[in-house]
C-alpha positions in Angstrom: -94.6 -74.8 93.1 -92.8 -72.1 91.0 -93.0 -68.6 92.3 -94.1 -65.7 90.3 -91.3 -63.7 88.6 -91.0 -60.7 86.3 -90.7 -61.5 82.6 -87.2 -61.2 81.1 -86.2 -57.7 80.3 -88.7 -56.1 82.7 -87.8 -54.2 85.9 -89.9 -54.1 89.1 -90.9 -50.5 88.6 -94.3 -49.3 87.5 -94.9 -47.1 84.4 -91.7 -48.0 82.6 -92.3 -47.1 79.0 -90.2 -46.1 76.0 -92.7 -43.2 75.7 -92.1 -41.7 79.1 -90.6 -38.2 79.4 -86.9 -37.5 79.4 -87.2 -35.4 82.6 -90.1 -35.3 85.0 -90.0 -33.4 88.3 -92.8 -32.7 90.8 -92.2 -30.3 93.6 -93.9 -28.1 96.1 -93.3 -24.3 96.5 -95.3 -22.0 98.9 -97.8 -24.7 99.5 -98.5 -25.4 95.8 -97.5 -28.4 93.8 -95.7 -27.9 90.5 -94.6 -30.2 87.7 -91.6 -29.6 85.5 -91.1 -32.0 82.6 -89.3 -32.4 79.3 -90.0 -35.1 76.8 -86.8 -34.5 74.8 -88.5 -34.0 71.5 -88.9 -30.9 69.4 -86.7 -27.8 68.8 -87.2 -26.5 72.3 -87.0 -29.8 74.2 -83.4 -30.8 73.7 -81.7 -32.6 76.7 -79.2 -29.8 77.1 -79.2 -26.1 76.3 -75.8 -24.9 75.2 -74.4 -21.4 75.4 -71.3 -19.7 73.9 -70.0 -16.2 74.1 -67.2 -14.0 72.9 -66.5 -10.6 74.5 -64.1 -7.7 74.1 -63.0 -6.5 77.6 -61.6 -3.2 78.9 -60.1 -3.7 82.3 -59.0 -0.9 84.7 -56.6 -2.0 87.4 -55.8 -0.4 90.7 -53.0 2.2 90.6 -49.7 1.5 92.2 -49.1 3.1 95.6 -46.3 3.6 98.1 -43.2 5.8 98.0 -40.7 5.2 95.3 -37.8 5.0 97.8 -37.2 4.3 101.5 -39.4 5.7 104.3 -37.8 7.9 107.0 -34.9 9.3 104.9 -34.1 13.0 105.0 -35.4 15.0 102.1 -33.3 16.8 99.6 -34.3 20.2 101.1 -33.4 18.9 104.5 -29.9 17.6 103.6 -29.0 20.9 101.8 -30.2 23.2 104.6 -28.6 24.2 107.8 -30.4 24.2 111.1 -32.8 27.1 111.3 -32.5 28.0 107.6 -33.6 26.8 104.2 -31.3 26.5 101.2 -33.9 28.7 99.3 -36.5 30.7 101.2 -40.0 29.4 100.5 -38.8 26.2 98.9 -40.7 24.1 101.5 -43.9 24.9 99.7 -42.6 23.6 96.3 -41.1 20.5 94.9 -37.4 20.2 95.4 -36.4 16.8 94.2 -39.1 15.4 96.4 -39.7 11.7 96.5 -42.3 10.4 94.0 -45.3 8.2 94.7 -46.3 5.2 92.7 -49.8 6.8 92.4 -48.2 9.4 90.1 -48.2 6.7 87.4 -51.4 7.1 85.3 -54.3 4.7 85.5 -53.6 1.4 83.7 -56.3 0.1 81.3 -55.9 -3.2 79.5 -57.7 -4.5 76.4 -58.6 -8.2 76.3 -60.9 -11.0 75.4 -63.2 -13.3 77.3 -64.7 -16.6 76.1 -67.7 -18.3 77.9 -69.4 -21.6 77.3 -71.3 -24.3 79.0 -74.6 -26.2 79.0 -77.7 -26.5 81.2 -79.5 -29.8 81.7 -83.2 -30.3 81.9 -83.1 -30.3 85.7 -81.3 -26.9 85.8 -77.9 -28.2 86.6 -75.0 -27.6 84.2 -71.5 -26.7 83.3 -69.9 -23.2 83.2 -66.7 -22.5 81.4 -64.8 -19.2 81.4 -61.5 -18.1 79.9 -60.1 -14.6 79.8 -57.0 -12.7 78.7 -55.9 -9.1 79.2 -53.0 -8.0 77.0 -49.9 -6.3 78.4 -50.2 -2.5 78.7 -47.8 0.0 80.2 -48.7 3.3 82.0 -45.8 5.8 82.1 -45.1 8.8 84.3 -42.4 11.0 82.5 -41.5 13.8 84.8 -39.3 15.6 82.2 -42.0 15.5 79.6 -44.5 16.9 82.0 -42.2 19.7 83.1 -41.3 20.7 79.6 -45.0 20.7 78.6 -45.6 23.4 81.2 -43.1 25.9 79.9 -42.3 27.7 76.6 -40.3 25.6 74.2 -36.6 26.5 73.8 -36.6 27.7 70.2 -39.6 30.1 70.8 -37.9 31.4 74.0 -34.6 31.9 72.1 -36.5 33.7 69.3 -38.2 36.0 71.7 -35.0 36.6 73.6 -33.2 37.6 70.5 -36.2 39.9 69.5 -36.3 41.7 72.8 -39.3 39.8 74.2 -41.4 39.9 71.0 -42.4 37.0 68.8 -40.3 37.2 65.6 -41.9 36.8 62.2 -39.2 34.2 61.3 -39.3 31.0 63.4 -36.0 29.6 64.5 -35.0 26.1 63.3 -32.5 23.8 64.9 -32.2 21.0 62.4 -33.5 18.4 64.9 -31.1 19.1 67.7 -32.1 20.5 71.2 -30.6 21.3 74.5 -30.9 17.8 75.8 -29.0 16.3 72.8 -26.2 18.9 73.1 -25.9 18.1 76.8 -25.7 14.3 76.2 -23.5 14.3 73.1 -21.3 17.4 73.3 -21.1 18.8 76.8 -21.2 15.7 79.1 -20.2 12.7 77.0 -17.7 10.2 78.5 -14.1 11.1 78.0 -14.7 14.9 77.4 -13.3 17.3 79.9 -16.1 19.5 81.3 -16.1 23.1 80.1 -15.9 24.6 83.6 -15.0 28.1 82.2 -18.0 28.3 79.9 -16.1 29.1 76.8 -17.7 26.6 74.4 -20.3 28.1 72.1 -23.3 26.3 70.5 -24.7 28.9 68.2 -28.2 30.1 68.9 -28.3 27.9 72.0 -25.5 29.9 73.7 -22.6 28.7 75.8 -22.2 25.6 77.9 -23.8 27.1 80.9 -26.7 28.6 78.9 -27.5 25.1 77.5 -27.2 23.4 80.9 -29.3 26.1 82.6 -32.2 25.2 80.3 -31.6 21.5 80.3 -31.4 20.5 84.0 -34.8 20.3 85.7 -36.0 20.1 89.3 -37.6 16.7 88.8 -37.8 14.1 91.6 -35.5 12.2 94.0 -35.2 8.7 95.4 -34.7 8.5 99.2 -32.3 5.6 99.8 -31.0 4.1 103.0 -27.2 4.0 103.1 -26.9 0.6 104.9 -23.6 2.1 106.2 -23.1 1.1 109.9 -20.9 4.2 110.3 -22.3 6.9 108.0 -20.9 10.5 108.0 -22.6 12.6 110.7 -24.5 14.6 108.1 -25.4 11.5 106.1 -27.9 10.4 108.9 -29.6 7.1 107.8 -29.5 7.9 104.1 -30.0 10.5 101.4 -32.4 11.6 98.8 -30.7 11.3 95.4 -31.7 14.0 92.9 -32.4 13.4 89.2 -32.3 16.4 87.0 -32.3 15.0 83.4 -34.8 12.1 83.4 -37.2 10.6 85.9 -39.5 7.9 84.5 -41.9 5.5 86.3 -43.7 2.7 84.6 -46.4 0.2 85.6 -47.0 -2.8 83.3 -49.6 -5.5 83.8 -51.2 -8.4 82.0 -53.5 -11.2 83.3 -55.1 -14.4 82.1 -56.9 -17.3 83.5 -60.1 -19.4 83.5 -62.5 -21.3 85.6 -64.6 -24.5 85.3 -67.7 -24.8 87.6 -70.6 -27.1 88.1 -74.0 -25.5 88.6 -76.4 -27.5 90.7 -80.1 -27.7 90.3 -81.7 -24.4 91.2 -82.4 -23.5 94.9 -84.7 -20.8 93.6 -86.8 -21.4 90.5 -89.7 -19.0 90.2 -90.5 -18.6 86.5 -88.1 -15.9 85.3 -85.9 -16.0 88.4 -83.4 -18.8 88.8 -80.6 -19.1 91.4 -78.1 -22.0 91.4 -75.2 -22.8 93.7 -71.9 -23.4 91.8 -68.7 -25.1 92.8 -65.5 -25.4 90.8 -61.9 -24.4 90.3 -60.1 -21.4 89.0 -56.7 -20.5 87.7 -55.5 -16.9 87.5 -52.1 -15.4 86.6 -50.9 -11.9 87.2 -47.7 -10.5 85.6 -47.0 -7.1 87.1 -43.9 -4.9 86.7 -42.7 -1.7 88.2 -39.9 0.1 86.4 -37.8 3.2 87.0 -35.4 5.0 84.7 -33.5 8.1 85.7 -30.6 10.3 84.6 -28.7 12.9 86.5 -25.7 15.1 86.0 -22.8 14.9 88.4 -22.8 18.7 88.5 -23.5 21.1 91.3 -25.1 24.5 90.5 -27.4 27.3 91.6 -27.4 30.1 94.1 -28.7 29.4 97.6 -28.1 30.9 101.0 -24.4 30.2 100.8 -24.4 27.4 103.4 -25.4 24.5 101.2 -23.0 21.6 100.6 -20.6 21.9 97.6 -22.5 19.0 95.8 -25.9 20.7 96.0 -28.2 21.2 93.0 -30.0 24.5 93.8 -33.2 25.7 92.0 -35.4 28.8 92.7 -38.9 28.1 94.0 -41.0 26.7 91.2 -43.6 29.5 91.0 -43.3 30.0 87.3 -42.2 33.6 87.8 -38.8 35.0 86.8 -37.2 36.7 89.8 -34.0 37.8 88.1 -31.7 36.1 90.6 -29.4 34.5 88.1 -25.8 35.2 88.4 -25.0 35.7 84.7 -25.7 38.3 82.1 -27.5 36.3 79.4 -31.0 37.0 80.6 -33.5 34.3 79.7 -37.3 34.3 79.6 -37.7 30.7 80.9 -38.5 30.7 84.7 -37.5 28.1 87.3 -34.1 27.4 85.9 -31.0 27.3 88.2 -30.0 30.8 87.0 -33.6 32.1 86.6 -33.2 35.4 84.8 -29.7 34.6 83.6 -27.2 31.7 84.1 -25.3 30.3 87.0 -22.0 28.5 87.4 -21.9 24.7 86.9 -19.2 22.7 88.6 -18.2 19.1 88.0 -18.1 17.0 91.1 -14.8 15.4 92.1 -14.4 12.4 94.3 -17.4 10.5 93.0 -15.5 7.6 91.5 -17.2 8.2 88.1 -15.7 8.6 84.7 -18.9 9.9 83.1 -20.7 13.0 84.3 -24.1 11.6 83.5 -25.4 8.8 85.8 -28.0 6.5 84.3 -30.0 4.5 86.8 -32.7 1.9 86.5 -34.9 -0.5 88.5 -37.0 -3.4 87.2 -39.2 -5.3 89.6 -41.3 -8.0 88.2 -43.9 -10.1 90.2 -45.5 -13.2 88.8 -48.5 -14.5 90.8 -49.9 -17.9 89.7 -53.1 -18.6 91.6 -55.1 -21.8 91.6 -57.8 -23.2 93.9 -61.4 -24.1 94.5 -64.2 -21.6 94.3 -67.9 -21.6 95.2 -70.8 -19.1 94.8 -74.1 -18.5 93.1 -75.2 -18.0 89.5 -78.5 -16.3 88.8 -80.7 -15.5 85.8 -83.6 -13.1 85.5 -85.7 -12.9 82.3 -86.7 -14.9 79.3 -84.1 -16.9 77.3 -85.7 -15.5 74.1 -86.0 -11.9 75.3 -84.0 -9.5 77.5 -82.2 -11.5 80.2 -80.0 -10.5 83.1 -77.4 -12.9 84.4 -74.7 -12.7 87.0 -72.6 -14.6 89.5 -71.0 -14.1 92.8 -67.9 -16.2 93.6 -65.5 -16.7 96.4 -62.2 -18.6 96.2 -59.2 -19.7 98.3 -56.2 -19.6 95.9 -52.8 -21.1 96.3 -50.5 -18.4 95.2 -47.1 -19.3 93.8 -45.3 -15.9 93.9 -42.1 -15.1 92.0 -40.3 -11.8 92.4 -37.4 -10.8 90.2 -35.5 -7.5 91.0 -32.7 -6.0 89.0 -31.1 -2.5 88.5 -28.0 -0.4 88.3 -26.7 2.8 89.8 -29.3 3.1 92.6 -27.5 4.9 95.4 -26.1 8.2 96.5 -23.9 8.9 93.5 -23.7 12.6 94.5 -21.9 11.7 97.7 -21.9 13.3 101.1 -19.8 16.3 102.0 -17.1 15.5 104.6 -14.0 17.2 106.0 -11.6 17.8 103.0 -8.9 15.3 102.5 -5.6 17.0 103.5 -3.8 15.5 100.4 -6.3 15.6 97.6 -8.6 18.2 99.0 -11.6 16.0 98.1 -14.6 16.8 100.3 -17.1 14.2 99.0 -17.5 10.7 100.2 -19.4 8.1 98.3 -20.1 4.4 98.7 -20.6 3.7 95.0 -18.3 2.4 92.3 -17.8 4.1 88.9 -21.3 4.9 87.6 -20.2 4.8 83.9 -22.5 2.4 82.0 -21.5 3.3 78.4 -19.6 0.0 78.2 -22.2 -2.1 80.0 -23.5 -2.6 83.5 -21.4 -1.0 86.3 -20.2 -2.6 89.5 -23.2 -1.0 91.1 -25.6 -3.4 89.3 -27.7 -5.7 91.4 -30.2 -8.6 91.1 -32.3 -10.5 93.5 -35.1 -13.1 93.3 -37.6 -14.8 95.7 -40.2 -17.5 95.4 -43.0 -18.2 98.0 -46.3 -20.1 98.1 -49.1 -18.7 100.3 -52.9 -18.4 100.3 -54.7 -15.5 98.6 -58.5 -14.9 98.9 -60.4 -14.0 95.8 -63.8 -12.5 95.3 -65.6 -11.8 92.0 -68.9 -10.2 91.1 -70.2 -10.2 87.6 -73.4 -8.9 85.9 -74.5 -9.2 82.3 -77.5 -8.3 80.2 -78.3 -10.1 77.0 -80.3 -8.1 74.4 -81.9 -9.8 71.3 -81.4 -6.8 69.0 -79.6 -8.2 66.0 -82.9 -9.2 64.4 -84.0 -5.6 64.4 -80.8 -4.2 62.8 -80.6 -3.9 59.0 -77.9 -6.0 57.4 -77.2 -7.8 60.8 -80.6 -9.5 60.7 -79.7 -11.1 57.4 -76.5 -12.7 58.8 -77.2 -16.3 59.5 -74.5 -16.5 62.2 -76.5 -14.0 64.3 -79.9 -15.7 64.1 -79.6 -17.2 67.6 -77.3 -14.5 69.0 -77.7 -11.8 71.5 -75.8 -8.6 72.3 -74.0 -9.1 75.6 -73.1 -6.2 77.9 -71.2 -6.9 81.1 -69.5 -5.6 84.2 -67.1 -7.6 86.4 -65.3 -6.7 89.6 -62.4 -8.8 90.8 -60.5 -8.5 94.1 -57.5 -10.6 95.0 -55.8 -10.3 98.4 -52.2 -10.9 99.4 -50.6 -9.9 96.1 -47.0 -8.7 96.2 -46.6 -5.0 95.2 -43.6 -4.8 92.8 -42.6 -1.3 94.1 -43.2 -1.7 97.8 -41.5 -5.0 97.8 -38.1 -3.3 97.2 -35.8 -2.4 100.1 -34.2 0.8 98.9 -30.8 0.6 100.5 -27.4 1.0 98.7 -23.7 1.2 99.6 -22.1 -1.0 96.9 -18.6 -0.4 98.3 -19.9 -2.1 101.4 -21.7 -4.8 99.4 -25.1 -3.3 100.3 -27.6 -3.3 97.4 -31.3 -2.9 97.0 -33.1 -6.2 97.7 -36.5 -7.8 97.9 -38.5 -7.2 101.0 -42.0 -8.6 100.1 -44.9 -6.3 100.8 -48.3 -7.5 99.9 -51.6 -5.7 99.3 -54.8 -5.9 97.3 -55.3 -6.2 93.6 -58.7 -5.2 92.2 -59.9 -4.8 88.6 -63.0 -3.3 87.1 -63.9 -4.8 83.7 -66.5 -3.6 81.1 -67.3 -6.0 78.3 -69.3 -6.1 75.1 -69.8 -9.1 72.9 -72.0 -11.7 71.3 -73.7 -14.6 73.1 -75.3 -17.6 71.4 -77.9 -19.9 73.1 -78.9 -23.1 71.3 
């Protein structure tokens, strides 16, 4: 006898109907039963709710840190002072070509853009997409510009000097030239014999020594390990190299990346509060550069205690007060110059292997960190989709970090030399481990380059908060723009932390003796990168 069977096209499940709801969920919470359903019809019952946002971002990145130079190297004050004395009394309380810190570079802020998109299914699950970009910005610490901004400009000083200390009714004009230009192009250009007798005259600017006295500045120095297995006794383990014309530090950064995450059905769904776990992947790239540019004269000058080495650059204490200790007769009203209150003798160094009395140095250290890996966390919403709504996410990721470091530079080393016992034939009392520092025809033999590539894990944590405000409908003109009918103003804050990111400054081993084939090289030092981002934009929900 034939057994009973379901008619063709039917399934063995009750209540199957073309009129059933698209989504129907019954659940219990706090002892009460709830039903959540969606029939898929009507303007507010679409299977998926989409979102799209565009934001302008302003990102503040952590400042650079660390010493610009090697740790444990004698200071410039130390190497120019004998035991029990200082080259200038009281100088230990003031800057004297001290080493600079990366934190002197101003705070770096980047402008950028962020795009967000995704959808939410009827059961609360959905897709989250995010892409962001921060444009390259550069923060600069210019020691010379800062020093000059704190003292009277040269033309005003010369005017007052000529008028007996009073401001003249007729301003001086220089036709665009200045002390620095005269020094570079007339006093110390390559191939010109230095005016050691101070006979050349430059009009209102005075003689050679007058110009140099106002031009050279007590800026900063770079402590450098010599790398010499048998250094001179007074060379110790290295020297601080002084820069008296230019000392510029720069920090450059740009970042971009994105993430794709799947949001699961809510673990907490209490009316206006929804919390969903998310799992996905992220890519993030960081391009960060540390740069240094410096210029220094191969001149010795100044009046100290009489025991300093012949290659010393000596300044008075930087107290901003004219003490009148200068050795010349051309009294100046600009304080803290080598001659302070007058002028002093300037002497060209011999035995430095250089054919140009201005040394131009630079360092460029670039780190590229390409990070990719899985992430997980929580995404939460508070409020009504048609009213004020707060959203946010907390994410943690384990990122594979492909790290590339490129280092290059020139004339990093003790170009001033170390004073030694005079040579019995030449009389030279300076010893240097550097080649000719002249770079007017291209890189010198002191130029160097190094690179390194590694792959390691970097942890990542991100916290984001946003508030969406439906205000466009209340703003004249904006309320008539059709594009903004379903849009909300979006205000956001985001904090990002990434660990084990190479620092482009602290990853440099500051050592140099080019004649011994010892150059600065990469010695990777990693730390934390963190960024604070504020954003404002427009978000559409449809």
